[in-house]
C-alpha positions, 0 to 999 in steps of 0.5 A: 766780266764776272758779274757775281764778283762783289765790289770790295767797297760794297762788301765792306759797307754791307759787313759794317752795316750788319755789325754796327746797326745792332750795336747802335740799337743796343747802345741806344737802348742802354742810354735810354735805360740809363736816362730813365734811371737818372730821372727816377733818382731825381727828387719828385716835386712836392705836392703843395700843402693846401692854403690855410683857408683850404685846410680850415675848410676841410676841418670845418667840413670834417667836424661840421662846424663853420665857426672855426678859425685856424692859428699856425703855431709851428712850421718846419723849415725847410719843409721835409719830404718825410716828416711833420710839416706844420701844426695849427690850433683850431679855435672857436672864439677864444677857445681851442677846439682842436689841434691839427698837424700836417705831415708828409711821407716820401714813398720809395715807389715809382708807381705810388703817390706820396702821402700828404695828410693831416691829423686832427686831435681834440683840444687837449691832445688826448685823442685823434678825431680824424685823419684828413687826406690832403692829396689822393692816393694813387697806385699805378695810375688808379685811385685808392679808396681810403674811406674805410681805412681812415675811419679806424683812426677816429677816437684813437688815443694819442698815447697808443702806438699804432702799428700796421697789421697789429692794431691798424688794418692795412689797405689792399694795394696801398701797403706803402702808403698805409705804412707811411701814414701810420708812421707819421701819425705816431710822429704827430702824436708824439709832437702833440703829447710834448707840445702844450697849447699855445697862446691864442693869436690876435684877430689879425693872425686868425683865418 
């Protein structure tokens, strides 16, 4: 008997194994890539806007005033992934002290957090007092230091059109976030210019 002669069944199985295994792994990797692409196309869950109480606490801390109250005057329905979300009057007693506009910006970047922030204006709607980040900035898992970037907005006129790298300094490593924030600041400023101060709310409606 010739022991070197291969069994046809074993030979066929071996050939199929050699051919099919790489094909299987190739298809599996493509399926994984497709699955990953599908997940990337799914809408990201929105980071929730802070409660009115938390918003008021942030405003009070920003302007060092604990006597303020918050009155909502407008809200977007449905809430956009990019755009203005809500607007408030910040009152002290019976007088308007500030105006607050909350906005979002959806960043088409898989390694960046979207922008969620608020613009605090003076009561007349003439100038930007401060920009409040309502969610931290993150790029590739690293938090971004935004303190110096945000300081440049204090005191800017509402009539001034803001533009990154023109009259606004960018922030290294977070160009998309900075550009989105500037874009929404212009939208918020336009809304403030067009909207008069509302009638003060009743005590029950204030926070």
